[in-house]
N, C-alpha and C positions, 0 to 999 in steps of 0.2 A: 905488497902494496907499492904502487908506483908513485914517484915524487914529481912526475911531469904534470904540468897544468894542462887542462883540456885545450885543444886547439880552438881558437876563436876565428871565425871567418870574418875577414875584413871586406866590407862592401864598398864598392867604388861609388862615390857621390860627386855631384857637381859642386862647383864653387859658388859662393854667394854672387859673384859677378855674373855667372851663367844664369842663375835664377833671376837676377834683376834684368838681364837682357831678354830672357824669355818673357818676363812680365811686361817689359816695355813693348815687345813684339805683340803680345796679346792686347795691350791697350791700343796700339796702333791699328790692329785688325778690327777691334771694336769701333774705333773712330771711323774707319773706312765703311763699316757696316751702317753706322748712324748717318754718315754723309750720303750713302746710297739711298737711305730712306727719304731724304729730302730732294733727291733728283727725280725728274720725271722720266723714268726709264721703263721700257716695256716690262710687264710683270714676269714674263718667262725668263728674260735676261737677268733681271734683278734676283729672282729666286735661284737661278743657276749660280750666280756669283755668290750670293749669301750662303748657299749650301756648300760651295767649295771652301769659302772662308771659315765656315763652321767646322768642317772636317779638319782643316788645318789647325784651328784652335783646339779642337778635341784631341788631336794627335799631340800637340805641344803639352797640353795639360796632363794627358795620360803619361807621356814620356818623362816629363821632368817633375811635376808636382805630385804625381802618384808613383814616381820613381820606377816606372816600368822600363825605362831605358837601361837601368842598372840591374835589372832582375835576370834570372836565368831565362834562357830562350824558351824552355818548356812552358813557363807561365804565360809568356806572350802567345805561344801557340794555342793556349786554352782561351785566352781573353779575346783575341782578334776574331776567331770564328764565332764566338758567342755574340760579339758586337755586330758582326755581319748578319747573324741570324736575327737579332733584335731589329735591325734596320729593315731586313726583308719582311719581317712580320708587321712592322709599322706600315710599310708600303702596301702589303696585302690588305690591311684593314682600312687605310685611309685613301688609297688611290681610287677605288671605285666611287667613293663619295666626292672626291675632288673632280673626277671626270663628270659625274652627274651634275655637280654645281656649275661647272664650266659650261656645260651644254644649256643649263637653265638660264645662265646669264646672257648667252647669245641670243635668246629669243625675246 
């Protein structure tokens, strides 16, 4: 019988300051998104900016608050393709209706 204690893996985590800074960044990005809603910007430009900011917010949330930044790379290699697949499926389902509605609005 062995007297050694089982090895405990130590996981690297971010400090509280890092989490607060990420949270402040997310609040700032949300403020920019709300500010854009009040501007009279072309819809295609606004949607492009909003989609870009949403991807940045999703990456920050997944990296820090879901702790994927500190996980093994194999887990990330499973999650990222699944996310890309979900985005492609959403485009496949919603893009034809969006194009159809855009053409209806022009007439």
